[in-house]
N, C-alpha and C positions, 0 to 999 in steps of 0.2 A: 245666452240664447242664440247668438250668432251661428257658430258651427254646428250645434245641434239642430238648429231650425233647417240650416242648409242640407245637412245630411238627411234629415227627415223629408224635405222637399224632394230631393233627388231620388229616394226610395219610393216615395208615393208616385212620383212622376214616372219613374221606370215602369211601375206596375200599371199605371193608368194608360200611359200612351205607347210603350213597347215599340218604340221606333229607333232609328239611328242614334248612336250617342250623342251626337251634336244637337240633335232635335230635342233629346231628353234634357240636355243641359240648359238649352234655350227655354224650354217650357218650365223647367225646375226654377230658373232665374225669375221668371215671371211670376210663378207661384209664390215664391219667397217674397218678392216685391209686393205682391197683393196681400200677403199675410202681415208684412210689416205695416202697410198702410192702414190695415184693420187695427192693428195694435197701436197705432199712432207712433210709430217708431221709424218713419220713412227716411230719416236722417241716416240710419245705418244702411241704406240701400246702397250707397257709394261703395261700401265695402264688399257687397255681395259677389261681384265678379271676381275679386281677388281671393276671396275666401273659397268660392266655388273652384277656382283654378287651383287652389292649394289641395283642396280635397281631391280633385281629379288627378293631380300630380302624385299625391301620397296614397291614393287608393282609399 
């Protein structure tokens, strides 16, 4: 769930906001946190920044 959800959040957020990449990253992180809360998996939120940074570094 983690990496696929983060990739989805980034793609959706890029389309939705179309701003500077840093703003997209921040908004994507918020979106993923919101989705995890809705799914009842907020304990995974601690890993989100690291996962998103890995995606950002690796494309």
